[in-house]
N, C-alpha and C positions, 0 to 999 in steps of 0.2 A: 800234937796230932798222933793219936795212938796207932801203932802198927802191931802186927801179930806174927808169932812164930809158928810154923808148921812143925810140930815135934817129930813127925814121921820122916820128913824130908830134910829137916834142918834149915829150910829156907824161910824167908820172911814174906809177908804179904800185907797189902794195904787195902782197907775197905772203908768207905766213907760216903756221905751224902753231900751233894752239891747242887747248885742252881744253874741250869744251862742258860744259853742266850735267849731262850723263849720264856724264861721265868719259871720253868718246870723243875721240880725237885727230882733228882735222879740219884741212883746209887752207883758207885764206881768201885771196881775191885780189880786188883792186879797182883799176881802171885809170882814167885820164883826169884825174889831178890836174895842175893847171897848174904847181905848184912842188913841190920836194922836201919843203919844210916842211909843206905841206898833206897830203901822203901820210903823213908821219911822225905828224902830229897825228891823222889818222884812224885809223891803226893803233893808236896808244896808247889812244885813246878806246874803240875796239872791244874791246881786251884788257881794259881796266878794267871795261867793262860785262859782259863774259863772266865775269870773275872776281868781279863785284860789289865791286870795289875802290873805296872811297869817296874816294880821291884824285881821282876823276873830277870833272869840272865839274858844277855844278848843272844846266846845260843838258843834259848827257849823261844825268844821272840822270832828268831829266824824261822823256826818251825811254823809259827803262825803266819809269817810273811809268805813262806812257800805255799802253805795251804790256801792263802788268799789270792795268790797271783799265778800259780802254775797253770791252771786251766785257761787263763787269758793269753797265754804266750804260745808261739810256735815252738815245736819240739827243739829245733836247733837253737833258738834264742834261750829257751829254758835250760838246756844242757850247758850252754856257755855261762849263763848266770849262776847256775848251781855250782859249777866247777870253781868259778872265781870266789864265790862266797864261802864255800866249804873249805877251800884250800888256801886262800889268801887273806881272808877276813876273820872267819870264826876262830881259827887257832890263836889269833891275837886278842880279840874282844870277848871270846866265848863265855867266860865266867863272870864278867863284869855286869852288874845290874844295868838295865837299859837306861834308867833315869839318872844314873850316876856317871855315864860316859861324857867326858868333857871335850872341848876343843883341843885342850892340851893332849889328851889321849889320842885324838885323831892325828894331830901333828906328829906325835911320837911314832904312830903306825906308818904315816907317810914317809918319815925319815928312814924307817926300817926298809920299806919297799924301795926307796930311792938308793939305799946303800947295797941292795942285793946284787950279787954277782953269781953267775952260774959256774959250772966247772971250767968253762973257757974264759972266765972273767968278763963275761958280757952282762950288762945290766938289763933290766926290763926296758922295752922300747917306750918312748914317750906316749905312744898311742895306748899301749897296754896299761901304763900307769894311770892314764886318764880314765880308762874303762874300769879299772879296779876302784878308783875313787867314786866314779858314778854309781857303781853297784852299792857301795857303802852308803852313799848319800840317799839312794833310792830306798834303802831299808829305813833310814831315819825319817825320810819324808812320809813313808807309809805310816810310821808310828805317830807322826805329828797329825796327819790328816784323819786317821781312823782310830787311834788309841790315845789321843790327848797328850802325847809327849809335848813338853813345853816348846822346844826348839830343836833344830837340826844342827848338831855340833860339826858335822862334816861340811855343811854349807858355810858355817862360820869360819872353819879352818881354811877354806879356799881349796881350789882344785890343785892337782899336780899333773905333770905331763901335758900333752897337747894332742890334738887331732892331727893325723898325717895329712899334709898337703899333697893332693894327688896331682901329678904333672900330666897335662894334656899333650898327647903325642900325635904328630901328623906324619903321614907318609910323604916321601919325596915323589916327584913325578915318575922317576925311574922305578921305584918300588911299586907304585900303582900299576904301571904297565906290566911289570914282571908278574904280579899276582894275577892280573887279568889274563895274561897269556897262559898261565898255568891252569886256569879253570875253564878255558874256552871249550874244552871237550866235555864239559859237564853243563849242559844247557840250563838246567834248573838253577844250579848254584851260580852260574855266570849271570843270568838275568836278574836273580835276586840281589847279587852284588851290585850290578849296575843301577838297579832301582834305588838301593840303599844309598850309594854314593851320590846319585843324582839328587836325592832328597836332602842329603847333607849339604851339597853344594848350594841348593836353593836356600836352605836355612841360613847358611853362612853369608849369603849375599845380603840378607836382611840385616845382618849385624854390621855391615860395612857402612 
């Protein structure tokens, strides 16, 4: 893949022709690379992404994954996903070719996450561990469904962590009376509260 040097600036640039997803021939040019190697690596990654060639690095595939999914997610969901992937997953798998990541690689990553301790010697919570694994598995599932990756190594490795079991809490009769008394001077809030608790009581009666 030929790249060229700008003698005036001393930087390198890449210019080449490629076929886009519509089957159209296009020309691509990018300038400002500090070294010849950087220009060559960028050109290779661009072509692999354009051709959906899973010899591309995990990091390069993540760019495709983000482009494919970002507009389909709520902003808060997207920001959480982006943070976990960029900070907890890409640093480990980033340069590995997508089609060469194995179950063994995923297990090694899981063990690293399980062994993590912060400055107070606290590990990641079981819920957060599960969330991280789910994000990794989602990336591989996307590659399987849309880019013909043979299988999902994260699914084969099995999950880590678990979902938090949420405890259902109830008020005592005394707590109920105390709260009712405190909001009696706020008619709108009081009647909304009474309607809500009445509906809950009716629903609960059906469960008995």
